[in-house]
C-alpha positions in Angstrom: 24.0 -3.8 -39.1 22.0 -1.0 -40.9 22.5 -0.6 -44.5 23.2 2.7 -46.3 21.5 3.9 -49.4 23.9 1.8 -51.6 23.5 -1.2 -49.6 26.8 -1.1 -47.7 26.9 -1.5 -44.0 26.7 1.9 -42.2 28.2 2.6 -38.8 27.0 5.8 -37.2 28.5 7.7 -34.2 25.5 8.2 -32.1 25.1 10.0 -28.8 22.1 9.2 -26.6 21.4 12.0 -24.0 19.2 10.6 -21.4 19.4 6.8 -20.3 16.0 6.3 -18.6 14.0 3.3 -19.5 13.6 4.4 -23.2 17.0 5.9 -23.7 18.8 2.9 -22.3 16.7 0.6 -24.4 17.5 2.6 -27.5 21.2 2.6 -26.7 21.2 -1.2 -26.3 19.5 -1.6 -29.7 22.0 0.8 -31.3 24.9 -1.1 -29.9 23.4 -4.5 -31.0 23.3 -3.1 -34.5 26.9 -2.3 -34.5 26.9 1.5 -34.1 29.4 3.5 -32.0 27.3 4.8 -29.1 28.1 7.5 -26.5 25.7 7.9 -23.6 25.1 10.6 -20.9 22.7 10.8 -18.2 22.3 13.5 -15.5 22.4 10.8 -12.8 25.6 9.1 -14.1 24.9 5.8 -12.3 21.9 5.1 -14.6 24.3 5.3 -17.6 27.1 3.2 -16.4 25.6 -0.2 -17.0 25.7 0.5 -20.8 29.5 0.6 -20.7 29.4 -3.3 -20.2 27.6 -3.4 -23.5 30.1 -1.4 -25.3 28.9 2.2 -24.9 31.2 5.1 -24.0 29.8 6.8 -21.0 30.5 10.6 -20.9 30.7 12.5 -17.7 30.0 15.8 -19.3 27.1 16.3 -21.8 29.1 18.6 -24.1 31.9 15.9 -24.3 29.2 13.4 -25.1 28.4 15.1 -28.4 31.8 16.2 -29.5 32.3 13.5 -32.3 28.6 12.7 -32.9 27.0 12.4 -36.3 23.6 11.9 -34.7 22.5 13.0 -31.2 19.3 11.6 -29.7 17.4 13.5 -27.0 15.6 10.9 -24.9 14.7 13.0 -21.8 11.6 13.4 -19.7 10.2 16.9 -20.3 10.7 20.2 -22.0 12.8 21.7 -19.2 15.3 18.8 -19.5 15.5 19.0 -23.2 16.1 22.8 -23.2 18.7 22.4 -20.4 20.7 19.8 -22.2 20.4 21.4 -25.6 21.7 24.6 -24.2 24.6 22.9 -22.5 25.6 20.7 -25.4 24.6 22.5 -28.6 28.1 24.1 -29.1 29.9 20.9 -28.4 28.9 19.1 -31.4 30.1 19.3 -35.0 28.2 21.6 -37.3 26.9 18.9 -39.5 25.5 16.8 -36.7 21.8 16.0 -36.8 19.9 16.2 -33.6 16.9 13.9 -33.1 14.3 15.2 -30.7 12.6 11.9 -29.3 11.3 13.2 -26.0 7.5 13.6 -25.5 7.3 17.4 -24.7 4.1 18.5 -26.4 3.3 21.1 -28.9 4.4 24.2 -27.0 7.6 22.4 -25.7 8.4 21.4 -29.4 8.0 24.9 -30.6 10.4 26.1 -27.8 13.0 23.5 -28.9 12.7 24.3 -32.6 13.4 28.0 -31.9 16.4 27.1 -29.6 17.8 24.8 -32.2 17.5 27.6 -34.9 19.4 30.0 -32.5 22.2 27.5 -32.4 22.3 26.6 -36.0 21.2 23.0 -35.1 19.7 20.7 -37.8 16.8 19.2 -35.9 14.4 16.3 -36.7 12.1 14.5 -34.5 11.5 10.9 -34.1 8.7 10.2 -31.5 9.0 6.7 -29.9 5.8 4.7 -29.8 6.3 1.8 -27.5 7.6 0.9 -24.2 10.7 -0.3 -22.5 10.7 -3.8 -24.0 10.4 -2.6 -27.6 13.0 -0.1 -27.2 15.5 -2.8 -26.0 14.5 -5.2 -28.7 14.6 -2.6 -31.5 11.0 -2.9 -32.3 9.6 0.6 -31.6 7.4 2.5 -34.1 9.1 5.9 -34.8 6.9 8.8 -35.7 9.4 10.9 -37.8 9.2 14.5 -39.1 11.8 17.0 -40.5 13.5 17.9 -43.7 14.0 14.8 -46.0 18.0 15.1 -46.1 18.2 15.3 -42.4 16.0 12.4 -42.0 18.0 10.4 -44.5 21.1 10.9 -42.3 19.4 9.3 -39.3 17.8 6.4 -41.2 20.4 3.9 -40.1 19.6 4.9 -36.5 15.8 4.5 -37.0 16.4 1.1 -38.5 18.3 0.0 -35.5 15.6 0.9 -33.0 12.3 0.3 -34.9 10.1 -2.2 -36.6 8.2 0.6 -38.3 8.8 4.2 -39.2 5.9 6.4 -39.9 6.7 9.7 -41.8 4.4 12.3 -40.1 5.6 15.3 -42.3 8.5 17.6 -43.2 8.0 20.0 -40.3 9.3 19.3 -36.8 6.1 19.3 -34.6 4.1 16.9 -36.9 5.7 13.9 -35.3 4.8 15.2 -31.9 1.2 15.8 -33.0 1.0 12.1 -34.1 2.5 10.9 -30.8 -0.1 12.9 -28.8 -2.9 11.3 -30.7 -1.4 7.9 -30.3 -0.7 8.4 -26.5 -4.3 9.5 -26.1 -5.4 6.2 -27.5 -3.0 4.3 -25.2 -4.2 6.1 -22.1 -7.9 5.5 -23.0 -7.6 1.8 -23.9 -5.6 1.1 -20.8 -8.0 2.8 -18.5 -11.0 1.2 -20.3 -9.5 -2.2 -19.8 -9.2 -1.5 -16.1 -12.8 -0.3 -15.9 -14.2 -3.4 -17.7 -12.2 -5.8 -15.5 -13.5 -4.0 -12.4 -17.0 -4.2 -13.6 -16.8 -7.9 -14.4 -15.3 -8.5 -10.9 -17.7 -6.4 -9.1 -20.6 -8.2 -10.8 -19.3 -11.5 -9.5 -17.3 -12.8 -12.5 -13.9 -13.9 -13.1 -12.4 -10.9 -14.7 -10.4 -13.1 -17.0 -13.9 -13.8 -18.8 -13.9 -10.2 -20.2 -10.6 -10.8 -22.0 -11.8 -14.2 -23.3 -15.1 -12.4 -24.5 -13.2 -9.9 -26.7 -10.6 -12.3 -27.9 -10.5 -12.6 -31.6 -13.4 -10.2 -32.1 -13.6 -7.0 -33.9 -13.3 -5.1 -30.5 -10.1 -7.2 -29.5 -6.9 -5.5 -28.7 -3.4 -7.1 -27.8 -3.0 -4.1 -25.5 -6.0 -5.1 -23.5 -4.6 -8.6 -22.9 -1.1 -7.4 -22.1 -2.2 -4.7 -19.6 -5.3 -6.7 -18.5 -3.0 -9.7 -17.4 -1.0 -7.3 -15.2 -4.1 -5.8 -13.8 -5.5 -9.2 -12.8 -2.2 -10.3 -11.4 -1.8 -7.1 -9.4 1.7 -6.8 -10.6 2.9 -3.7 -12.3 6.7 -3.7 -13.3 7.2 -0.5 -15.2 7.3 -0.7 -19.0 5.8 2.7 -19.3 5.6 4.5 -15.9 2.1 5.7 -14.9 3.4 9.2 -14.0 5.0 9.5 -17.4 1.7 8.9 -19.1 0.1 11.4 -16.7 2.5 14.1 -17.9 1.6 13.1 -21.5 -2.0 13.3 -20.8 -1.5 16.9 -19.6 0.3 17.7 -22.8 -2.4 16.0 -24.9 -5.2 17.9 -23.0 -3.4 21.3 -23.5 -2.9 20.7 -27.2 -6.4 19.5 -27.7 -7.9 22.5 -25.9 -5.8 24.9 -27.9 -7.0 23.2 -31.1 -10.7 23.4 -30.1 -11.1 19.7 -29.5 -13.4 18.7 -26.6 -11.5 17.4 -23.6 -14.3 15.7 -21.7 -12.6 12.3 -22.1 -9.1 13.6 -21.5 -10.1 15.4 -18.3 -11.6 12.1 -16.9 -8.5 10.2 -17.9 -6.4 12.7 -16.1 -8.4 12.3 -12.9 -8.2 8.5 -13.1 -4.6 8.3 -13.6 -4.1 11.0 -10.9 -6.0 8.8 -8.5 -3.8 5.8 -9.1 -0.7 8.0 -8.7 -1.8 9.4 -5.5 -2.4 5.8 -4.2 1.4 5.2 -4.6 1.6 3.8 -8.2 3.2 6.7 -10.0 6.4 4.7 -10.7 4.5 1.5 -11.6 3.4 0.5 -15.1 0.3 2.2 -16.6 -1.5 -1.0 -16.0 -1.7 0.1 -12.4 -4.4 2.7 -13.5 -6.8 -0.3 -13.0 -6.4 0.2 -9.2 -8.4 3.4 -9.5 -11.5 1.4 -10.3 
């Protein structure tokens, strides 16, 4: 159970809107920590399994937020966030704090900030750095931005779902900027792992030798071993769907280009992930990018 500022146990009424892989995992971690959780999903069947864990499953998105102290938006893209926010905004109490946790890029975040202001919504953002398993285990890294008093309200929620919280700034949008930088790294290191394994194999080596070579060195990466093992096995159960990262690469590229950052590497990454998706791996884990090599 999360502790409040005076050390007492704090139960928060949380509504999670969007129960895909990340939203469902977050809901599970909140329930395990003892919070009162209501969930809603556009496809209701995806939310129903959470009822067995103690969640209230709402059929209508406005009903889902009716008694919420905190609302978490864990949706796929800007269109989904805008649609849900417009449908649910007037259904929540005035003092509810809304947590934008969807990766929607710089322009999408600006749109949501403006929409929240129109509805008088208190908005913070908490970008989720991690995949399905950390969401379920409550070990995400949360990249948080927003006014200090609003962030303080959602601290018990952040504690329940994360192993680490990084304060990106006081302005909603700064968390998004940090998430884009982090996902650029994830996209790069995953693709680079696939490339190195493919080179080793093509040159007549057991690709496992590449992972052995970097292990424990300054160039080592736990991510390379996790994704590399999946690549070698040729098995890609989705922790982070490849098409989801493709979407993020597009957002990163747009933001970088607007900010004057060269996009040569991002453009190449976009092509490589697109190849893997076109080959039928869009719903597989991002490790499937290795098939493009």
